[in-house]
C-alpha positions in Angstrom: 52.3 235.5 91.5 52.3 231.9 92.8 51.5 231.1 96.1 55.0 229.3 97.0 56.9 232.5 95.8 54.6 234.4 98.3 55.7 232.3 100.9 59.4 232.1 99.9 59.1 236.3 100.0 57.6 236.4 103.2 60.4 234.0 104.9 62.7 236.4 103.4 61.2 239.5 104.9 61.1 237.5 108.3 65.0 236.9 108.1 65.8 240.5 107.0 63.8 241.4 110.4 65.7 239.1 112.3 68.8 240.3 111.3 67.9 243.9 111.7 66.8 243.3 115.3 69.8 241.4 116.0 71.7 244.2 114.9 69.8 246.7 116.8 70.3 244.6 120.1 74.3 244.2 119.7 74.4 248.1 119.1 72.2 248.7 122.4 75.2 246.3 124.2 77.6 248.2 125.4 81.2 246.9 125.9 82.4 246.6 129.8 84.2 249.7 131.0 87.8 249.5 132.3 88.1 249.4 135.7 88.5 252.3 137.3 91.6 253.6 139.3 89.3 253.9 142.6 87.9 250.4 141.9 91.2 249.2 141.6 92.4 250.8 144.7 89.4 249.0 146.4 90.2 246.0 145.1 93.9 246.0 146.4 92.4 247.4 149.5 90.2 244.5 150.6 93.5 242.0 149.4 95.5 243.6 152.0 92.8 243.5 154.6 92.3 240.0 154.0 96.2 239.3 154.3 96.3 241.3 157.2 93.5 239.4 159.1 95.2 236.0 158.1 98.3 237.3 159.2 96.8 238.2 163.0 95.4 234.7 163.0 98.6 233.3 162.4 99.9 235.6 165.0 97.2 234.4 167.8 98.0 230.9 167.0 101.8 231.4 167.7 101.0 233.5 171.0 98.5 230.8 171.8 101.3 227.9 170.8 104.2 229.8 172.6 102.2 230.4 175.8 101.2 226.6 176.0 104.8 225.6 175.5 106.1 228.3 178.3 103.5 227.0 180.9 105.0 223.2 180.0 108.7 224.3 179.9 107.9 226.1 183.4 105.8 222.9 185.1 109.0 220.4 183.4 111.7 223.0 185.2 109.9 223.3 188.7 109.5 219.4 188.1 112.9 218.5 187.6 114.2 221.2 190.6 111.8 219.4 193.0 113.2 216.3 192.1 116.8 217.5 192.2 116.0 218.6 195.6 114.5 215.2 196.6 117.7 213.8 195.7 119.8 216.0 197.9 117.7 216.0 201.0 117.3 212.1 200.4 121.1 211.7 200.6 121.2 214.2 203.8 119.0 212.3 205.7 121.8 210.0 206.4 123.8 212.7 207.9 120.6 213.9 210.1 120.4 210.5 211.3 124.1 210.3 212.4 123.4 213.5 214.1 120.7 212.2 215.9 122.7 209.2 216.9 125.5 211.5 218.3 123.3 213.5 220.2 121.7 210.4 221.8 125.2 209.0 222.6 126.3 212.1 224.2 123.2 212.3 226.8 124.4 208.7 228.0 128.3 208.5 227.6 130.8 211.3 229.0 133.5 209.8 226.3 134.5 213.0 224.5 137.1 212.0 222.6 134.7 209.3 220.4 131.8 212.0 220.3 134.4 214.7 218.9 135.5 211.5 216.3 132.1 210.9 215.7 130.8 214.6 214.8 134.0 214.6 212.5 132.9 211.8 210.7 129.3 213.2 209.9 130.6 216.6 209.0 133.3 215.1 206.8 130.3 212.8 205.6 128.0 215.6 204.7 130.9 217.8 202.8 131.3 215.1 200.4 127.5 215.0 200.0 128.1 218.5 199.0 131.3 218.6 197.5 129.4 215.9 194.9 126.8 218.4 194.5 129.0 221.0 192.7 130.1 222.7 196.3 133.3 224.5 196.7 134.8 226.5 199.6 136.2 230.1 198.9 139.8 230.2 200.0 140.1 233.3 202.0 142.8 233.3 204.9 146.0 234.6 203.6 144.8 235.5 200.3 144.1 239.0 198.7 140.6 240.7 199.9 138.4 240.3 196.6 135.2 241.8 196.8 133.8 239.2 194.5 134.3 236.4 196.9 134.8 238.5 200.1 132.6 240.2 202.4 134.9 242.5 204.6 133.2 242.3 208.3 136.1 244.8 209.4 140.0 245.4 209.4 142.1 245.0 212.3 145.9 245.5 212.5 148.2 242.3 212.2 151.9 241.6 212.5 151.5 238.3 210.1 149.9 239.6 207.2 150.2 242.6 205.0 147.6 245.3 204.3 144.7 244.3 202.1 145.2 240.4 203.0 142.3 238.6 204.8 143.7 237.8 208.2 140.6 235.9 209.4 137.4 234.2 208.1 134.0 235.0 210.0 132.3 232.5 208.2 133.0 230.4 205.4 131.9 231.4 201.7 130.9 228.9 198.9 130.7 228.5 195.1 128.0 226.5 193.4 129.2 225.1 190.3 131.7 228.2 189.4 129.0 230.3 190.6 129.2 232.7 193.9 126.8 231.4 196.2 127.8 232.8 199.5 130.7 235.3 200.1 133.0 234.9 203.0 132.7 237.1 205.5 136.2 238.2 207.0 138.6 240.1 208.5 141.1 242.0 206.5 144.5 243.2 207.3 145.2 247.3 208.0 149.0 246.1 208.1 151.5 245.7 211.1 150.7 248.4 214.0 151.6 251.8 213.9 154.3 251.4 216.4 156.0 249.1 214.6 155.5 251.2 211.5 157.1 254.1 213.1 160.4 252.1 214.5 160.6 250.7 211.1 160.9 254.2 209.4 163.2 255.8 212.1 165.5 253.1 211.5 
């Protein structure tokens, strides 16, 4: 057998050995096992925990934003209220000045009539300012007693007013922009005196 033939046979044997080793290695390799139910549950749990964490982060950010918004709006509201009070006080300063002038004038003058007219003008001016700001006086005397607007201080007999009617006012009540600011303190009629009632019944 020639040398070339020997070489060819050796090469063939080497190739056969390589192919056999490849087959053996493939046999050793195992196909990946399908994920078990436990592993799937673990994966889903990990995903759920991640989603929960994201939602918690979003919630915390929203809570912080809302807190900042609340603080900002509270400051703005406080600023608006303070400025509104400043504007009202500024208008009332003129009335305060007029009261001071009236008091100074009363010290050096005995002219009661002019003093009375001056105070009346000051009162009218002040009332106009407050009316412009939404203040409205509650009507009481001659009206049926209404606990929503009137506060009964006492009751008294009256020839003029029927029972349950407001016959007198101790202090005025006021509404501010359709909201009760202060109830009127009133005297409520009991109706006619007992003697007059009895005489009327006898007739």
